[in-house]
N, C-alpha and C positions, 0 to 999 in steps of 0.2 A: 320139538313139535313143528308141524308144518302149518302154513296159513290155512290150508284146507281143513285140517283137524280143528283148528281154533274156530273157524267160521262155522263148521258143522256143530261144534259144541254150543256156541252162542246163537246159532240159527241164522245169523246174517252178518254181513260186514259192518252194518250200522250198529248192531248190538255189541259186536266185538269192540268196535271203536269206543262206544260208550263205556264199556267195562274197563278199558284201559286209558280213558281220557283222551282219545285221539279222534280226529275227524274221519269219516268214512273214506274220504279221498286219501288220507294218509295210509289207512289200512290197505286200500286198493293198490297203492304204490309199493307196498312191501313185496319183497321177493317171496317165493314159496317157502324158503327157509327163513323163518322170522328172526329178527335181530335177537341176540342173546338176552338183552335186558327185557325185551318184550316177552320173550318166552318165560323168563323167571317171574315177571309181573303176572302173567296169565296163570302160572303155576300157583302163585299165592292166591289170586282171585278165585280160582277154582278149587282151592283147598286140596291141591294135589291130584285132582281128577284128570288134569292134563299136566304132563311133566316136561320140563325143559330137557332138551337132549343135547348135552355137550359134545356128543360124537360129531354132530354137524360141524362143529368149529375146529375139529381136528383133521378135516379133509384138506388135501393139498389144494392150493390156489383158492382157498375160501375168500380171501380178500378180493380176488378178481371176480368172484361170483356175486358179491353183494356190495352194493353201494348205499351209503346212508345208514341210519340206525332207527 
C-alpha cells in the first residue's frame, strides 16, 4: 500500500500516526511506499481492509528509493 492509500483510509496523517503509534511528523517523513513493517501493521489494524503489497519490495533498487523504516 502507499502512504496516500493509508492516509485516505484513516482520513489524516495524524489519525494514521495514532493508529500505528507514530508521530504525525514520522508519518510525514515516510516515502510514498510505506516501510514493509508499517504496511503489515496497518493491514492488521484495518483487519485486512488495506493490504501490504510485497511487490513494492521486489522492485530493483528499492533500497536506494527508501531510507529509514
